C-alpha positions as CSV (number, residue, x, y, z in Angstrom):
1,M,-34.5,12.8,-12.0
2,S,-31.7,10.3,-11.9
3,K,-29.3,12.6,-13.8
4,T,-29.6,15.4,-10.9
5,L,-28.9,12.8,-8.2
6,H,-25.8,11.8,-9.7
7,R,-24.4,15.3,-10.4
8,P,-23.5,15.9,-7.0
9,R,-21.3,12.9,-6.5
10,L,-19.9,13.4,-10.0
11,T,-18.9,16.8,-8.6
12,T,-17.7,15.6,-5.6
13,A,-15.7,13.1,-7.2
14,L,-14.0,15.6,-9.7
15,A,-13.5,18.2,-6.8
16,A,-11.6,15.7,-4.9
17,L,-9.5,14.5,-8.1
18,V,-8.8,18.1,-8.8
19,L,-7.7,18.7,-5.3
20,T,-5.4,15.6,-5.0
21,L,-3.6,16.7,-8.5
22,A,-3.2,20.2,-7.4
23,T,-1.6,19.0,-4.0
24,G,0.5,16.5,-5.6
25,A,-0.7,13.7,-3.5
26,A,-0.3,10.3,-5.2
27,L,-2.4,7.1,-4.3
28,A,-1.7,3.6,-4.4
29,A,-5.4,2.5,-3.6
30,D,-7.3,-0.6,-4.0
31,L,-4.2,-2.7,-3.0
32,V,-4.7,-6.6,-3.2
33,L,-2.0,-8.5,-1.5
34,S,-1.2,-12.0,-2.6
35,G,1.0,-14.9,-2.0
36,A,1.6,-15.1,-5.7
37,N,3.5,-11.9,-5.8
38,E,5.8,-13.0,-3.2
39,V,9.6,-13.6,-4.5
40,P,9.5,-16.7,-4.5
41,P,5.7,-17.2,-4.8
42,V,4.0,-18.5,-2.0
43,T,1.1,-20.9,-1.8
44,T,-1.5,-19.4,0.9
45,T,-5.1,-19.1,1.3
46,A,-4.3,-15.7,2.9
47,S,-5.3,-12.3,1.5
48,G,-5.1,-8.6,2.2
49,T,-6.4,-5.4,0.9
50,G,-5.5,-1.8,1.8
51,S,-4.7,1.9,0.7
52,I,-1.7,3.8,1.0
53,N,-1.5,7.6,0.5
54,I,1.9,9.1,-0.6
55,A,2.1,12.8,-0.9
56,A,4.3,14.9,-2.7
57,D,6.4,15.6,0.0
58,G,6.9,12.1,0.9
59,T,4.6,11.7,3.5
60,V,2.9,8.4,3.6
61,S,0.0,7.3,5.5
62,G,-2.6,4.3,5.1
63,S,-3.0,0.7,6.1
64,V,-3.5,-2.9,4.8
65,K,-5.7,-5.7,6.4
66,T,-5.0,-9.2,6.0
67,T,-7.0,-12.3,6.7
68,G,-6.5,-16.1,7.0
69,V,-3.0,-15.4,8.3
70,K,-1.5,-14.1,11.6
71,G,1.0,-11.7,10.5
72,T,4.3,-11.3,12.5
73,M,5.4,-8.2,10.9
74,A,4.8,-5.8,7.8
75,H,6.9,-3.2,5.9
76,I,6.9,-0.9,2.8
77,H,10.0,-2.3,1.0
78,R,12.1,-0.8,-1.9
79,G,12.3,-3.4,-4.8
80,A,10.8,-3.8,-8.1
81,A,8.3,-6.5,-8.8
82,G,10.1,-10.1,-9.0
83,K,12.9,-8.6,-6.5
84,N,13.2,-8.5,-2.8
85,G,14.6,-5.3,-1.2
86,P,15.6,-3.3,2.0
87,V,12.8,-2.1,4.4
88,L,11.9,1.4,4.4
89,I,9.0,1.9,6.6
90,P,8.1,-0.6,9.4
91,L,4.3,-0.9,9.6
92,T,2.5,-1.1,12.9
93,A,0.0,-4.2,14.0
94,G,-3.3,-3.0,14.4
95,S,-6.4,-5.1,15.6
96,E,-7.3,-8.1,13.8
97,G,-4.8,-8.3,10.9
98,E,-4.6,-4.6,10.2
99,W,-1.2,-3.0,9.7
100,L,-0.7,1.0,9.7
101,V,1.9,3.2,8.4
102,P,3.2,5.0,11.8
103,A,2.2,8.8,11.9
104,G,5.0,10.9,10.7
105,A,6.2,8.2,8.1
106,K,8.1,10.0,5.3
107,L,9.9,8.8,2.0
108,D,13.4,10.5,1.2
109,A,14.0,11.8,-2.3
110,E,15.4,7.9,-3.3
111,G,12.3,6.3,-1.8
112,M,10.0,9.0,-3.9
113,K,12.3,8.1,-6.9
114,A,11.8,4.4,-6.2
115,Y,8.0,4.8,-5.8
116,Q,7.4,6.7,-9.1
117,A,9.3,4.0,-10.7
118,G,6.9,1.5,-9.3
119,E,9.8,0.1,-7.0
120,L,8.0,0.0,-3.7
121,Y,6.1,-2.8,-2.2
122,I,4.4,-3.9,1.0
123,N,5.2,-7.4,2.5
124,V,3.3,-9.0,5.4
125,H,5.4,-11.7,7.2
126,S,4.2,-14.9,9.2
127,E,5.7,-17.6,11.2
128,A,5.0,-19.8,8.2
129,N,6.5,-17.7,5.7
130,K,9.3,-15.7,7.2
131,G,10.4,-14.0,4.1
132,G,6.9,-13.0,3.4
133,E,3.2,-14.4,3.0
134,L,1.7,-11.6,1.1
135,R,3.0,-9.0,-1.1
136,V,1.6,-6.1,-3.4
137,Q,3.6,-3.4,-5.5
138,L,2.8,0.3,-4.7
139,K,2.3,1.9,-8.3
140,P,2.2,5.5,-8.6
């Protein structure tokens, strides 16, 4: 009986995966932001999680949520792990530590190339760490 109960979930999950692959969407899901990922690394008790979707046409959506820090701003930057880089997409402050990709945000061809190479990251800044308190690389 338990096999029967799991089949609809498996079928639904497979259908979602096929749909995602067929539409060319990419997903940088289950993101975990950390001060250790900052350049230079930051010692902090703050943390963050989130999910960012990047479609084949460069359309970006999603959000990250932080705890233990009052963020002053957040962005999607271009830059490989271990390097800082320019802002590509400013994120919008939501409620209680949430940072949202604004509606209509889109990466250009160079931004998509950087994403495919693993050279985009999200950075949340604070008063104590103006260069960034939490960071995570976006991986295709």
